[in-house]
C-alpha positions, 0 to 999 in steps of 0.5 A, spaced: 294 727 417 296 722 412 295 724 405 294 717 402 286 714 401 285 707 399 279 706 394 276 699 394 273 698 387 266 694 388 263 695 381 264 687 379 261 685 386 256 690 389 255 694 382 253 688 378 249 684 383 243 690 382 244 692 375 239 690 370 244 687 365 247 681 365 254 681 364 258 674 362 264 672 366 268 674 360 266 681 361 267 681 368 274 679 368 275 685 363 272 689 367 277 687 373 283 688 368 281 695 367 281 697 374 287 694 375 290 698 369 287 704 372 291 703 379 287 699 383 290 695 388 283 692 392 277 689 388 271 686 391 271 681 385 266 676 387 260 674 392 260 666 394 253 667 397 247 663 394 246 664 387 238 664 388 238 669 392 244 673 388 243 670 381 248 675 377 254 673 382 253 665 381 259 665 377 264 667 382 268 661 382 269 662 374 271 669 375 276 668 380 279 663 375 280 667 370 282 674 373 290 676 373 294 675 379 299 680 380 303 682 386 300 688 389 292 686 387 288 684 392 281 680 391 276 680 396 269 676 395 263 676 399 261 670 404 256 669 409 257 662 412 261 656 412 260 653 405 261 661 402 268 661 405 270 654 403 269 656 396 272 663 397 278 659 400 278 654 394 277 660 389 284 663 392 281 670 394 285 674 398 280 677 402 274 675 406 268 680 407 262 679 411 256 684 412 252 684 419 245 688 418 244 694 423 236 692 423 233 686 425 227 686 419 233 688 414 237 682 417 232 677 416 230 679 409 238 680 407 241 673 411 235 670 414 238 671 420 237 675 426 243 680 428 246 676 433 245 670 429 249 674 423 255 676 428 255 669 430 255 666 423 261 672 421 265 670 427 266 662 424 267 665 417 272 670 419 276 664 423 276 660 417 278 665 413 284 667 418 286 660 418 287 659 411 291 665 411 286 670 408 285 677 410 278 679 413 273 685 413 266 686 415 261 691 414 255 693 418 250 695 413 244 700 414 248 703 419 244 710 418 238 708 416 233 701 414 228 701 409 224 697 413 225 700 420 227 707 419 232 710 423 237 706 426 240 708 433 247 709 433 248 706 440 246 699 436 251 700 431 257 702 436 255 696 440 255 691 433 261 694 432 264 692 438 262 685 438 265 684 431 271 687 434 272 681 438 271 677 432 278 680 430 277 682 423 282 686 419 277 692 418 270 694 419 266 698 414 260 703 416 255 702 410 250 707 408 246 702 405 240 706 403 244 713 402 240 717 408 246 719 411 248 726 412 256 729 414 254 730 421 251 723 423 257 720 419 262 724 424 259 722 430 257 715 428 265 714 426 267 717 432 263 713 437 265 706 433 272 709 433 272 708 441 269 702 441 274 698 436 280 701 438 285 700 433 281 696 427 281 700 421 275 703 418 272 703 411 266 707 409 261 705 404 257 711 402 251 711 397 249 717 393 242 715 393 240 722 396 246 726 393 250 726 400 255 721 399 261 726 397 259 730 403 259 724 407 266 722 405 269 728 407 266 728 414 269 721 415 276 723 413 276 729 418 274 723 423 279 719 421 277 715 416 282 712 410 279 707 407 273 707 402 268 703 398 266 706 391 264 703 384 265 705 377 260 710 374 256 709 380 253 702 378 250 698 383 246 698 389 243 692 394 238 688 391 234 687 398 233 694 399 227 698 396 230 703 391 237 703 394 241 706 388 247 709 389 254 707 389 258 713 390 262 713 382 269 711 384 271 717 378 267 723 382 270 720 389 277 720 385 276 727 383 274 730 390 280 727 393 285 729 388 282 736 388 282 736 395 290 733 395 290 727 397 293 721 393 289 715 391 294 712 386 288 712 381 288 714 374 282 719 373 283 719 365 283 711 365 277 711 370 273 716 365 275 711 359 273 705 363 267 708 365 265 709 358 267 702 356 262 700 361 256 703 359 257 700 352 258 694 356 251 694 361 248 698 354 245 703 359 248 710 362 251 710 369 250 716 374 257 718 375 258 726 373 265 726 372 265 722 367 260 726 363 264 732 365 271 730 365 277 733 370 279 739 371 279 743 365 286 745 362 287 751 358 
């Protein structure tokens, strides 16, 4: 078992897009700078979707123009259509990401498209990104449950994953968008999807809405996943899913993984300090626990 776990930090995009605070472009860039100083090498920095749909991400071009360009640090950005991927390429992102929702109702509310249409759109986005030399990653949202339709059939998620694998992304994510998953369901779905996508790496995106995210991460690790999304302080959630709070806090994940003997390359003390800084910028507390309690106490 490899002892290296990669953390993809999503606070600048998935974290801030649903937060009540409105950070400036400069504040977002300073957040990214802090994340890099803490050891992050993959950062979801921006979103090139409609500014009317997600107004807090309207400055994606400006953010990308000001982020530090450092060897070994990869910036990703979300794009849903040809215009979005064109903007992402022009902004010189390193990785273009997409989302396909495993629920027809949620898909319509999130992307104004059916599941089939979303897969077709992603295929075009992925092709354009690869042609520009960018890495690609697509996430299956609501993989474990939908706020509008309830439980999602795992067979549907596996079928979507199989179709997405045919578009040749560098990575496929499984997202518990509304925080309803439990370890047994995670283990089962990861196994089924892994068989369907062959050698394409899987990434886990777990929300802590019902306090199960850390347990789900452990289950996913046991099932072979080695890449996970997390958000500094636990900020964020999906603005299109009612009560979908609870991105899992990066510092909580890092504490867990380090104590389990895994290497993340991240500095827990720096993450804790950065969470305190972020709370001051947001002007509200964040839900993470390790930032409040600190790391393992030393005599």
